[in-house]
N, C-alpha and C positions, 0 to 999 in steps of 0.2 A: 637751700630751699627758700622761695621767697616767702614773704609774709603770710599773702592769700594762702599759699599751700601750707604752712604751718596752721591757720585758723581753720582750713579746710580740714584738714588732717585730725586736728580738734573735736570738730564738728563730727565726723565719721566715727570716730572712738566712741562719741556720744550715743551714735546711732546703735553700734556694734552694742555695749553696755546694756542698753534698754531696746531690748528689739520690740517693744509694743509702740515705739514713737513714732507719729505720722508727720513729723516732721521738726527740723532744727535749723534756725535761720538768726544769723547776724544782721543788726540793723542798727543805722546811725538814732540819736535820739531824734532826729529831723524826721524818722520814718524811710529811710532810703536804705533798701537792702543791699547787704556786700556780700555774703556768701552765706548759704543755703542749702538743705539736703531737705528738699519738701515733696511728698506724696504727690502723685499725678494730679488730684484733686484741687490741692492748694495754690494759692495765688500769691508767691511772695511779694508784691509790694502791696496787697492789702492785708497780708500777716505783720508787714515792717510797720506800716501806719498805723494798725489797731495796737501794735506792742508799744510803739513811741507813746500814742496816746494815753496807753494804762500806767506806764512806767511814768510819764507825767504826772498824771494823777497820783500816784504813787508817792511820787518827790514831796508834791503839795500836800499830803496827809501826815506825811513823817516831818514834813516842815511845821506844820500847823500843830501837830502832837508834840514839837520840840523832841522827837526821837533819833536825830541823827541822819544820816543818809539812807535814802533807800536802797537797799542789798537786792530785796525780792519780792515780786507781786504773782499770786496765783487765783486763778480764775477757774473755777469749777463748774461745769455744766452737767445736764442730765446726759451728755451723749458724747461728752470730751471735756479737755482741760486744756489750758496753758497756762505754763510758768515763764516768769520772765526775770531774767537776772541783770543785773548790771554789769556789764562788761568794760569797765573803767569810767571816767567821765562822759565819754561822747557815745555809747555803743551799748546797745541792753540785747541780750542772746534770749531768743523766744524759742520755747521747747513746747510741741504738740504731744497730744495722745489721745488716745479713747476715755472713757469715763473708767473703765474698770483698771486701767493702768496702774503701777505702785507708784504712789507720790513719793513715797518716803524715798523709795530707790533712784527715781527721777530726780529728788533735791540733792542726794549724795552725790549722784554722776555730774550732775548739771553745774552743779557750785564748783565742781574738780575742773569741769569745762571752762566753765565761766575765766577761772583763776589763768589757766593756761593760755588763755585768747587774749587776755589782758598781757600776759606776758608778749604775746607775739605782736600785739597794736604797739 
């Protein structure tokens, strides 16, 4: 199985573990989408760019606060949420869902998926 197939398998398993998800995407820290499973309404390029920007800000905050490396960032809106997880030093895993989604379940499943993806990279 190729590296891309192993990453896609991890993304697909995450979507099965949390049925409410609207999308999962792996992007470079520069904002380029690598592998994704996004609902039709989503634009992988835009999501990847946003994920990279927010993750970069999270890294700056943790560095400024001397809190170590940034592991995850969550953005909760009135109609949706986005959770971002470090996937090694060069990638970010973005997880998108509706506002009513169980954030604790997402965090548990996504942290595991991020670790699997790091191993595949």
